[in-house]
C-alpha positions, 0 to 999 in steps of 0.5 A: 483500520482501527476504531481507536484514536491513533497519533498521526504517523505516515505508516498507518494508511487507512485507520480511525482517528478522532481528529480527522474529518469523516470523509465518507460519512456525508454519503450515508453509504452511497457511492460518491460520483466518479469521473469517467477515467476512474470508471474505465480504470476499475472496469479493467478487472484484474485476474484474482488468485492467491499464492501460498507463501510460508503457510499464508495465502497471498492475494495476487492481482494481475493485468496485461499479457505474460511475456511483456515487461513486468511491473510489481505494485506494492501497497502501504500499511493497513491497505490492500492490493486494490489501492493499485486497481485504478493505477495499474490499468494505465500500464496494462497495455505495455506491461504485465502488471501485478499487485499483492496484498501483504500477509495480514492485509487485504484478502491475504492470510494472517500470520502468528509472526511478521517480519521484513524478510517474510514480506520480501519473500511475499513480493518475490513470490508474487512476482514469480507467480505473475510471470514478471520474470518471463520477459527478457527485460527485468521487472520494475517494482513500484511501492507506496509507503510501507511497501517502499520500506520493504522495497528498500530491503528487496532492492538490497537482497534481490536487486540483481533480479530487478531492473529498478524500483520506484519508491512512492512517499517513503525513504531512508530515515535519519537514525534519530527518526527511526520508527518502530511501528504504530501503537500496538493494539489490544482489542480486535477491530470493531464490527459495525452493524451497517456498511454505512457506519463502517464506511463513515469510520474510514480515515487516512493516516497521517491525518489528511483529507482527500478531495477524490472521495470516489477513490476513498470510497472504493478503497474503503469498500475493498477493505471491509468484510462481513463479520458476526456482530458481538452479542451486545450489538446483535441478537444474542449471537443468532448469526446477525452480521456486520462489517469489519476491516480485513487487516490483522489488527495485531500485526504490529504486536506480532512484528519482529523488531530485531532488525531495523529498516529504512536505513541509509545503509540498506538504501546504499546497498541497493543492487538496482536503480532506484527512483523516489516520488513523493507528495510535495505536502507529505508529512512523511517526506519532509526535507530531512528525510528527502536529503538523507535518502538522496545522500545514500542513494546512487548518484543520478537517482531521480527524486520527483515531488508531485504538487498538491499531494500529501502522503497518499499520492495515488489518492490525491493525484492519481493521474499525475502519479501515472504521468510521473511513473511513465516519465521515470520508466521511460528514462531508463533504457 
């Protein structure tokens, strides 16, 4: 999350931007009303552990019994594993489900340097620790946004260990539309004096509203942590606390850009089946990206758009996404 205005780009999931409506400000820190299905889903609490990967503890959430077929859920940039806590429980009866927070995000540790090879390693370590390879059936990866970009690399590097991967609102981008990350930060994240103020600053990028305010509130709260207030906003440094975002604000400053990603060649090199699901109104999956991805994917790869959804399909249409995921998975013997 960033209090600085940012240009609209689909790889920055939750952040601050001056031109986006404050979704949670009208609630003044209270929780928006939520439907019964959502309350039941988040009541199905995961087991929460950490997996050490190259010096950083990676947050791991798990649902379901070991030995069942595995599903690994991977979130987008600036997000965290709990973006899947209202989706994964729909699969917990039939699958062993796991979700990780990337290093530098969620409750995972931060690094001095970040890179795609490291993120691929974190995904595989999370799958191993969760027991997703204990079933006779290979696991399936389900990944949103930036997580989908990593998954294209994952499918090329370790696809023989996977049954398939489902990429949600991400894909291979034409060479002229390659991306090198959001604007690099020069300041740490702001510390808000109250939870109400912190929640009111939560935004989605690319700029979009979301009618499911209860989901936005849930992911925003899980993205916050207590932090000491600066001296000019507190009481001279005597220990007064405020709230700030969990993610590393300098992650893109520390990112290794020596190799590209989201390439058609990497997509074509996938060693497992793929499927693509995206929001019909997404600012990321425009027609040229969809067609470029389709041209480099194996023949017969499913491409499914979700109506009335923008980039954050799991926030805009969570139940439709569950149905689409179930349908795609059921179509693979």
